[in-house]
N, C-alpha and C positions, 0 to 999 in steps of 0.2 A: 505493498498499499506505498502510495505516495501522497503526503500533502506537503501545502506549500504555506508556509507562512509569512508574514512581512511586518516590518516596522519602518522605521524612517532613514535606516539605512538599506532597505532593501529587502529582498526576497532569499527564502532559505526553504530547499527542498529539505523535506523531512521523512525518512526512508525506514518503513515500519517492514522488517523482513517477517515472513509468514510465521515461521517459530515465535515469533512475538506478538504476531497480530491479534490473534483472539485475545490476550493477555491484557492488550491495552487497548482493545475495541471501543470498549465505553467510554474512555477520555481521549481516543481520537475523534470520536464523532460529537460526544456531547460536550464537550469542554467550550467553555467562551474564553477561557483565560489557560492556555495550557504551555506548563512548564516542559522542557525535552531535555533528557540526560542522554548523552550518546559520543559515539566518535565522531570529531568535525572532521569533512575534508573538505580543500577548496582546490580550484584551479584555474586562474583567472578570476571571472567576473562568476562563476557557475560555485555556489558554497551548497552543501551537503549535510547533513547531520544524522547521522547512521542509530537508530533508536536503541537503547538499554532499557529506557526508563521513561515513561509517560507519569505525569501528575497534572490533575483537575484542580488548579486553584480558582476555579470560579467563585467560589466564598466568598473571596480575597475583593470582590467588584461590588458587592453589595448587593441592596435590593432595588427593585425599579424605581426610579425616579419621578417615571410620567405613572398619571394617575388617567385613567381611562373613564367618559362619562356617558353614560345612554341617555340618549336626548328623547326617546322613544316616547 
C-alpha cells in the first residue's frame, strides 16, 4: 500500500509492505493525523518512508470546532 503525505516541505511516499498492511490498516485508512516510523529513503526530489510502525494521533487535533445547525 502506498500513502502520500504532504506538509509545507512537499510530499513523502509512505510504503506499507503487505506483511504490515493488516496490522496498521486501521491507522492508515482512519487517521486524520498520522505518525510514521520507518526507514527514510530519498533520491533527488523523491522521498519515501518504508513503514515499521504507524500511530494514529488524531486525538491531538481536538474535537470539531464548527457547529452544524438544522434550519428545517
